[in-house]
N, C-alpha and C positions, 0 to 999 in steps of 0.2 A: 306228897310227891310233887315236886315243882313241875310246872308246865314247860314244855319245850317251845322256845320262841318260834314264831312262824318264819319260814324261809323268806328271804327277800325276793321280791318279784324279779323275774328274769329281765336282763337288759333288753332294751328295744332292739329289734333287728337292725343290722347296719343298713344305712342308706344305699340304694342301688348305685353301683359304681358308674361313674360317668364314662360313657364310651369315648375312647380316645379317637380324635380325628385322624384319619389315615394321612401319613406323610405324603405331601404332594410334591412330586418331582418338579424341578424347574421346567417351565414350559419351553419347548423347543420353538425356535423361530421357524417360519414357513420354509425359508431356504435351507435350514438344517434338516428339516423333515424330508424335503424333496431329495436331498443328497444322501440321506441315510441308506446304507446298504448298496449303494451304487459305486461304481469305479470309473475314473476318467478314461478316456480313449488316449492311449499312449502313442508316441511317435511324432516325429517332426511334421509329417504331412497327413497322417491318417484322419484326424478330426477335421482339419481344414478341407480335405477332399470331400468329406461329407457335407460340410457347410456350403462349399461351392457347388456341389451337385444339386442341392436344394434350391440354390439361388441362381442357377446357371443362366436363366433367361434375363437376369438383370445386368449382366456384364456385356459391354459393347463388343460386337463381333468384329469391328474394324480395328481393334487393338490387339497387341500381343501381350498375353498375361503371364507374368513370372511370379512364382511364389517362393519366398525365402522364410524359413522359420526354424527355430531351435526350441524343442519341447521343454516346457517347464512343468513340474508336477503341480497338482491341485491340492489345496488345503482349504477347508471350510472354517471361517473365522468364528470365534466365540466371544461375543461382546464387540466393542468398538475398536477392533484391532486390524482394520482393513489394511492400513499402511504397513503394519508389522508383518502381516501375512503376505502382502505383495512383495516385501523385501525378502522374506524367507523363500518365496518361490524364485525370485530373481537370483538368489545366491547359487542356485544349481547350475547356472550358466557361467559361473566364474571359475577360474583355474588358479590354484587347486581348489576343488570344492570343499567348503568347510561345512560339515554336517552339524547343525545346531537346532535346538527346538525353538519354537516361537516363544516359549516361556523364558528362555535365555535372552532372546532379543528384547522381550518386554522388560525383563529385569535390568538390562543395560540401559534401556530408554528411561526407566524410572530413576535409576541411580544418577543419570546425567541431567535429569530434570526436563527431558524432552516431552514427557507425557505424564498424565495422572491416572487415566483409565485405560490407556492403550491407544487413545486418539493421537493423530499426528497432523497438526494444523500448520506446520512449517516445513516447506521443502528444504530450507537450509538445515534445520534439525535432522530431517530425513537423510540428507547427504552426510552429515556428521555421524549419524548413527550407522549408516552403511560402512563408512570408513572404519568405525570402531569395531563392528561385529564381523566384518568380512575381510578387513585388511585390503580392500580394493581401492582402485582409483575412481574418483567420482567427479562428474562435471554437472553442476546445476545450471540449467539454461533458464534465462528469464526473457521476457519479451514475446512469449507465445510460441506456438508450434508451427506457425506458417512463416512466409517470407524467407529470410535467410536461414532461420532455424530449421525449416522443413528439410533442407538438404542435409543438415547435421543429423536430424532424426532418422532420415532414410539411410544414410551411410552407416549409422550406428546399428540399425536393425539388420541391414543386409550383411553386415560383418559378424552377426551372431551375438550381439551384446544386448542385454535387457535395458528397458527404460521404465522408470516408475512415474506414473501419470496421475495427478489428482484431477477429479472431474465430478460433476453432479450426476448421481446415479438415479435412473428412472426405475419404475417398478419391475422392469424386465432386465435390469442391470445395464441397459444401454445408456450412453451419454444423453443428458437432457440439460435444460436451462432453468435452474431454480435459484440462481443468485448465490449459490453456495449452501443452501439449506439442506441439500442431500449430498454434501461433499463426501467423496469416497476415493479410494486409491485402487489402481489397477497396475499390472505389469504387462508391458508389451514385449513380445519376444519374436515377432515376425511381421512381414509386410507382403501385401499383394500389389504388384505394380501393373498398371495398364499402360503399355508402351506403344509408341508409334510402330506400325508394321515394319518389319525388317530390322528392328533394333537388336535382336539376339538371334543366335543360331541354335539348332537342336544339338549340335555337337558340343557346345559349351553348356547349354541348358536343355537337358533331355526333356521330351514331352512326357506327360503323365500317362501311365498305361490305361487309365480309365477315363481321363478327360483329355482328349487329344489337343484341345485348344490351350491347355495349360502347360507351361514350362516350369521345371523345378530347378531350384538352385541347391545342388547337393554338395556337401563338403564346403571348402573355402570358396567364397564368391569371387569369380574372376573380375579383374579390374575393368573388363570390357562391358560390365553392366552399366548402360547409359542412364543414370538416374535423371538426367536433365530431359530425357525423352518421355518421362512419365506424364501422362495426361489424366490418369485417375489413380488414386492411392487409397488403399485400405490397410489398417493395421490389425494384427491378430493379438488379442489381449485376454488375460485371465484376471479374475478378482475373487475375493474371499467369500462370495455368496453363491458360487456355482462351481461345479467341477469342470465345466465346459469352457472351451475357447469361444470367443465371440469375435466377429469381424465388423469393424467400425470404419466408416469413411474418415480419412484423416481430418477433413474439414469439420466434420461433426464433433469429434472429440476435441479438436482445437478450439472450437467455439465454446464448448462446455468448460474446458480448462481456463479460458480467458475471462469468464464472467463470474468466477468464484469471489463473492463479495463479503458475505457475512454468515455467521452461524445461524442455524434455524432458531428463531426467537424462542420457540417452545423449549428447545433443548438448552438454550442459554439461560433460561429462567427456571430450570427444574431442580436447582439446588445442588447439582453435581459440579465438582471442581474439574475444570479442564485447563490445559496449558495452551495459551494463545500468545502469539508474538505481539509486540507493541501495537502494530498496525492491524491486528486481527486477521481474519481469514484472507482478506484481500491482499495484504502485504505478505502473508505467509504462503499462499498457494496460487494466486491468480497468475496465469501466464507462465507458470514454472513447471519444469519436469526435471527428473534426476537421471542422468546417464551413468551406468556402472560399467567399469572395465576391469579386467584382471590386471594385477600389478605387473605381470610379465608382458602385457601388450604394449 
């Protein structure tokens, strides 16, 4: 009787499976985390009133203060799309309002060659993009925001139209002086004017119910608003890293806007492609703002 061959040895146990690393969600920026789950304060004067109440002691008592503002919605940017987000916010003040997504604005900017990552380093390209996506009239001012241009800026804001402003952004989103290394875009939608006493009447500019020293410009601004009597000027602005309005001295944002010279060297050498005009950031942004009007205006 033949012997039965021995059974082959059992196969070695399988190696323990490697534990898969948990998928890591893209890390939120601090400004995104701060805004998450919050909502902006809506209304032409509501948030400005809160700002002025907190800073009431900083406004000169010998001036008459008039507030003009048209509310723009807030939107938190994702990536370097500050200019596109500012444009999206500004479109809500144009008539007729064209509802569009920031993605649509980005797609148009990419197709036209104005941007590679969402960045906008040219006020001229921003003006062209605004015309393209909004069908609005656009005026690009150069030569800074002071001097003769200051009157144009104030007239534009008091009439209820938005202005796109490039500036250097500090850690708290306020204007600063970094030679363009922190270049950022904001939309201005309002202005606070400190006028010589007796410049306006409560009949044309009613006093605020909670701040009796403040006059409000409601509806269309009367031609009687004497802009040449302004001794102090602040602008109300929003930008894509906060849901909130901010109140900036005109001189402060004008200085920031005027000194935009170059891209942050670290950003310029990080291997990412950006679209820059021939003269760089200085030629593209310094001393320039973009005024938007409705076609019917």
